[in-house]
C-alpha positions in Angstrom: 0.0 0.0 0.0 1.3 3.4 -1.0 0.8 6.2 1.4 -0.7 9.5 0.3 1.5 12.6 0.0 0.5 16.1 -1.0 1.7 17.3 -4.4 3.0 20.7 -4.2 2.9 21.1 -8.0 -0.9 20.9 -8.0 -2.7 24.3 -8.7 -6.0 25.8 -7.5 -8.6 24.5 -10.0 -12.0 25.6 -8.5 -13.5 26.8 -5.3 -15.9 24.2 -3.7 -19.0 26.1 -2.5 -19.1 29.8 -2.0 -16.7 32.3 -0.7 -16.6 33.4 2.9 -17.7 36.9 1.8 -20.7 35.4 0.0 -21.7 33.4 3.1 -21.2 36.4 5.5 -18.2 34.6 7.2 -15.4 37.0 6.3 -15.9 39.5 9.1 -15.1 42.1 6.4 -11.5 41.0 6.0 -9.6 39.6 3.1 -8.2 36.6 5.1 -11.0 34.2 5.1 -11.6 30.4 5.3 -12.0 28.6 1.9 -12.2 25.2 0.2 -10.6 24.6 -3.1 -10.2 21.6 -5.5 -6.7 21.3 -6.7 -5.7 20.3 -10.3 -5.0 16.8 -9.2 -8.3 16.4 -7.5 -7.0 16.8 -3.9 -8.7 19.4 -1.6 -7.0 22.4 0.1 -8.8 23.9 3.1 -7.9 27.4 4.5 -9.2 27.6 8.1 -8.1 28.7 11.6 -5.2 26.5 12.9 -6.6 24.9 16.1 -4.1 22.0 16.2 -2.8 22.9 19.7 -6.3 23.3 21.1 -7.7 19.9 19.7 -4.8 17.5 19.7 -5.4 16.5 23.2 -9.0 15.9 22.5 -8.8 13.7 19.3 -10.9 10.5 19.2 -9.0 7.2 19.7 -7.2 6.3 16.5 -7.0 9.8 15.2 -3.7 11.7 15.1 -2.2 14.8 13.6 1.2 14.2 12.0 4.2 16.5 12.5 3.7 17.9 9.0 -0.1 18.2 9.4 -2.3 21.0 11.0 -6.0 20.6 12.2 -8.0 23.5 10.7 -11.5 24.7 11.5 -13.9 26.3 9.0 -17.4 27.5 9.4 -20.2 24.9 9.1 -21.9 27.2 6.4 -18.9 26.8 4.2 -18.9 22.9 4.1 -22.6 22.9 3.6 -22.3 25.3 0.7 -19.6 23.1 -0.8 -21.7 19.9 -0.5 -23.2 20.1 -4.0 -19.6 20.5 -5.6 -18.4 17.3 -3.8 -19.1 14.0 -5.7 -20.8 11.2 -3.8 -18.3 8.7 -4.9 
């Protein structure tokens, strides 16, 4: 089994859902959460880094690797992205 690794050569292909500004989640700033499909099909998520807050609360069997961060985005953003995410 080959482990997955992020491909830094992938580019931003399309936004999934709507922008934070469209959803009223931007707080009037330009630094906003976002969800993007990359050119290779992977997904990039921009959100608040809460790794240090949640790492001690992770469910059994869940971990955050040294090269990973746990980010949080508003619920409205993932709901708005649902129609853009295939079922299979």
